C-alpha positions as CSV (number, residue, x, y, z in Angstrom):
1,M,-81.9,-103.8,-150.2
2,G,-85.4,-105.0,-150.9
3,P,-88.5,-102.9,-151.9
4,R,-89.3,-100.0,-149.5
5,A,-92.9,-100.1,-148.5
6,V,-94.8,-96.9,-147.9
7,P,-95.0,-96.5,-144.1
8,R,-98.4,-96.8,-142.6
9,G,-99.7,-93.3,-142.1
10,A,-96.8,-91.6,-143.9
11,W,-99.3,-89.7,-146.1
12,R,-102.8,-89.6,-144.7
13,L,-105.5,-90.3,-147.3
14,T,-109.2,-89.7,-146.8
15,P,-111.2,-90.6,-150.0
16,L,-114.2,-88.5,-150.8
17,W,-117.3,-90.7,-150.9
18,H,-119.1,-90.3,-154.3
19,P,-121.3,-93.4,-154.7
20,S,-121.9,-95.1,-157.9
21,D,-125.0,-97.2,-158.6
22,N,-123.0,-99.5,-160.9
23,F,-121.9,-102.3,-158.6
24,G,-123.1,-105.6,-157.1
25,P,-122.1,-108.4,-154.8
26,R,-118.9,-110.3,-155.5
27,R,-119.7,-113.7,-157.0
28,E,-119.4,-117.0,-155.1
29,G,-118.1,-115.3,-152.0
30,A,-114.9,-114.0,-153.7
31,V,-112.7,-111.5,-151.9
32,P,-110.3,-109.1,-153.6
33,D,-106.8,-110.5,-154.3
34,I,-106.0,-108.4,-157.4
35,V,-105.7,-104.6,-157.9
36,V,-106.2,-103.3,-161.5
37,L,-104.8,-99.9,-162.5
38,H,-106.5,-98.0,-165.3
39,Y,-106.4,-94.5,-166.8
40,T,-109.5,-92.6,-167.5
41,A,-108.6,-91.4,-171.0
42,M,-110.5,-88.2,-170.2
43,A,-109.3,-84.6,-169.7
44,S,-111.3,-84.1,-166.5
45,A,-111.2,-86.4,-163.4
46,E,-114.7,-85.2,-162.5
47,R,-116.1,-86.1,-165.9
48,A,-114.7,-89.6,-165.5
49,R,-116.0,-89.9,-162.0
50,D,-119.4,-88.9,-163.0
51,W,-119.5,-91.2,-166.0
52,L,-118.5,-94.1,-163.7
53,C,-121.5,-93.2,-161.5
54,N,-123.9,-92.9,-164.4
55,P,-126.2,-95.9,-164.7
56,E,-126.2,-95.5,-168.4
57,S,-122.5,-96.2,-168.6
58,G,-122.6,-99.7,-167.2
59,V,-119.1,-99.3,-165.8
60,S,-117.6,-98.2,-162.5
61,A,-114.5,-98.5,-160.4
62,H,-113.8,-98.5,-156.7
63,Y,-111.6,-95.3,-156.8
64,V,-110.8,-92.4,-159.0
65,I,-107.6,-90.4,-158.5
66,G,-107.4,-86.8,-159.8
67,R,-104.3,-85.1,-161.1
68,Q,-103.9,-83.1,-157.9
69,G,-104.2,-86.1,-155.6
70,T,-107.9,-86.0,-154.8
71,V,-109.3,-89.5,-154.4
72,W,-113.0,-90.3,-154.8
73,Q,-114.4,-93.7,-153.6
74,L,-117.3,-94.8,-155.8
75,V,-117.8,-98.4,-154.6
76,R,-117.1,-100.1,-151.3
77,E,-114.1,-102.4,-151.5
78,D,-116.1,-105.5,-150.5
79,M,-118.5,-105.0,-153.4
80,R,-118.0,-105.8,-157.1
81,A,-117.3,-102.8,-159.4
82,W,-117.6,-103.1,-163.2
83,H,-114.1,-102.2,-164.5
84,A,-112.5,-105.4,-165.7
85,G,-114.8,-106.5,-168.5
86,L,-113.9,-109.8,-170.1
87,G,-110.2,-109.8,-169.2
88,A,-108.4,-112.5,-167.4
89,W,-105.2,-112.9,-165.3
90,G,-103.7,-116.3,-164.6
91,S,-106.5,-118.6,-163.6
92,V,-108.9,-115.8,-162.8
93,G,-111.5,-115.3,-165.6
94,E,-114.0,-113.2,-163.7
95,V,-111.7,-110.4,-162.6
96,N,-114.4,-108.1,-161.4
97,S,-115.2,-110.4,-158.5
98,R,-111.6,-110.8,-157.5
99,S,-110.3,-107.2,-157.9
100,I,-110.3,-103.6,-156.7
101,G,-110.3,-101.2,-159.6
102,I,-108.5,-97.8,-159.5
103,E,-109.0,-95.2,-162.3
104,I,-106.3,-92.6,-162.6
105,A,-107.1,-89.4,-164.3
106,N,-104.9,-89.3,-167.4
107,T,-105.3,-89.0,-171.2
108,G,-102.6,-91.6,-171.9
109,A,-100.4,-88.9,-173.5
110,E,-99.3,-87.0,-170.3
111,P,-97.1,-87.8,-167.3
112,F,-98.7,-88.8,-164.0
113,P,-98.0,-85.8,-161.7
114,E,-96.4,-86.1,-158.3
115,P,-99.6,-85.4,-156.1
116,Q,-101.4,-88.1,-158.1
117,M,-98.6,-90.7,-157.7
118,A,-98.3,-89.9,-154.0
119,A,-102.1,-90.5,-153.6
120,L,-101.9,-93.7,-155.6
121,E,-99.1,-95.0,-153.4
122,C,-101.0,-94.3,-150.2
123,L,-104.2,-95.8,-151.6
124,L,-102.4,-98.9,-152.8
125,S,-100.6,-99.3,-149.5
126,G,-103.9,-99.4,-147.6
127,I,-105.6,-101.7,-150.0
128,L,-102.7,-104.2,-150.0
129,Q,-102.6,-104.2,-146.2
130,R,-106.3,-104.5,-145.7
131,W,-106.8,-107.4,-148.1
132,R,-103.3,-109.0,-147.8
133,I,-102.7,-108.7,-151.5
134,P,-99.0,-109.2,-152.6
135,P,-97.5,-106.7,-154.9
136,E,-97.3,-109.1,-157.8
137,R,-101.1,-109.0,-157.9
138,V,-101.1,-105.3,-158.8
139,I,-101.6,-105.3,-162.5
140,G,-102.6,-102.9,-165.3
141,H,-105.7,-103.1,-167.4
142,S,-103.5,-103.9,-170.4
143,D,-102.0,-106.9,-168.6
144,M,-105.4,-108.6,-168.5
145,T,-106.6,-107.5,-171.9
146,P,-103.6,-107.2,-174.2
147,G,-104.4,-105.7,-177.6
148,R,-107.8,-104.5,-176.5
149,K,-106.9,-102.1,-173.7
150,I,-103.7,-100.1,-173.4
151,D,-104.1,-98.4,-170.0
152,P,-102.5,-97.4,-167.7
153,G,-99.8,-97.1,-170.5
154,P,-96.0,-96.6,-170.5
155,R,-96.1,-93.3,-168.7
156,L,-97.1,-94.7,-165.4
157,D,-94.1,-95.1,-163.2
158,W,-94.3,-98.8,-162.4
159,A,-90.7,-98.8,-161.3
160,R,-91.4,-96.3,-158.6
161,L,-94.3,-98.4,-157.3
162,A,-92.1,-101.4,-157.3
163,R,-89.4,-99.6,-155.2
164,R,-92.1,-99.0,-152.6
165,G,-93.3,-102.6,-152.5
166,L,-96.6,-101.7,-154.2
167,A,-95.9,-103.5,-157.5
168,I,-93.1,-105.6,-159.0
169,A,-90.2,-105.0,-161.4
170,A,-88.8,-107.6,-163.8
171,T,-85.4,-109.1,-163.2
172,P,-83.6,-111.2,-165.8
173,A,-83.3,-115.0,-165.8
174,E,-82.1,-117.6,-168.2
175,P,-84.2,-117.0,-171.3
176,G,-86.9,-119.4,-172.3
177,D,-89.9,-119.4,-174.6
178,F,-91.4,-115.9,-174.3
179,A,-95.0,-116.9,-174.9
180,N,-94.9,-119.8,-172.5
181,D,-93.2,-117.7,-169.8
182,A,-95.8,-115.0,-170.3
183,H,-98.6,-117.6,-169.8
184,R,-96.9,-118.8,-166.6
185,F,-96.7,-115.2,-165.4
186,G,-100.4,-114.6,-166.0
187,Y,-101.0,-113.2,-169.5
188,R,-103.8,-114.8,-171.5
189,V,-103.2,-114.2,-175.2
190,D,-104.1,-116.2,-178.3
191,A,-101.1,-118.0,-179.8
192,D,-101.2,-115.8,-182.9
193,R,-101.2,-112.5,-181.0
194,H,-97.6,-112.3,-179.8
195,D,-97.4,-108.7,-181.1
196,V,-100.0,-107.4,-178.6
197,L,-98.4,-109.5,-175.8
198,L,-95.0,-107.9,-176.5
199,T,-96.6,-104.4,-176.5
200,A,-98.4,-104.9,-173.2
201,F,-95.2,-106.4,-171.6
202,R,-93.0,-103.6,-172.8
203,D,-95.3,-100.8,-171.8
204,R,-95.1,-102.0,-168.2
205,F,-91.6,-103.5,-167.9
206,R,-89.6,-101.9,-170.7
207,P,-91.2,-98.5,-171.5
208,G,-89.7,-97.0,-174.7
209,A,-88.4,-100.3,-176.1
210,R,-89.0,-100.8,-179.8
211,G,-88.4,-103.4,-182.5
212,P,-89.0,-107.2,-182.6
213,L,-88.8,-109.5,-179.6
214,D,-85.2,-109.6,-178.3
215,E,-83.1,-111.4,-175.7
216,T,-83.8,-108.8,-173.1
217,D,-87.6,-109.4,-173.5
218,R,-87.0,-113.1,-173.1
219,R,-84.8,-112.8,-170.1
220,L,-87.1,-110.4,-168.3
221,M,-90.2,-112.5,-169.0
222,A,-88.4,-115.7,-167.8
223,G,-87.6,-113.9,-164.6
224,L,-91.2,-112.9,-164.0
225,A,-92.5,-116.4,-164.7
226,A,-89.9,-118.0,-162.4
227,R,-90.5,-115.6,-159.5
228,Y,-94.2,-114.7,-159.8
229,P,-96.2,-117.6,-161.5
230,A,-99.8,-116.5,-161.5
231,L,-102.4,-118.2,-159.5
């Protein structure tokens, strides 16, 4: 049985409009084809929301999701929010113009509660439908900036999102060169930074795994590269 998508309208979501001044037009006529998940690293969702709306911060996101499932929309989806920085994914070097950013209230050291996960599922389902974004283009901040950013971290239930067709899981294949396969999948890491690549990969696809690169890592990365080569 394949991934089970969240049914349209299964959980009605009406984001609260809380506009940020930190946005601009998407460059060169780009439209969203990536969704980037972040955590706020703040104790209060409201503090994170307000910081993302403060002109002094120079940052923003399209959405913020609180721990009890409240969703605030800060930037219109057709506009460019400032959440991706200098990261890259596949051939995309200017991720802000090609992405929708979702900030999830979490310190990085706590589980993501059920109301929050349910809201994330509903929000993702709508975004992917509206912009025809495939689940392999839902990535974490750490995927596009290994070693510099660690969110949304190993506590986010990526497997749950994959079961609902809102992200992907890794399935093993004949192992190859881990770094080369990672590059095919979309990671952009300097050749001498394999340690940060391994951490970013495991936090998402093998949470809790420890120790040096092993056969399971190579098999799972080979499977991702074969099935989901990045554009």
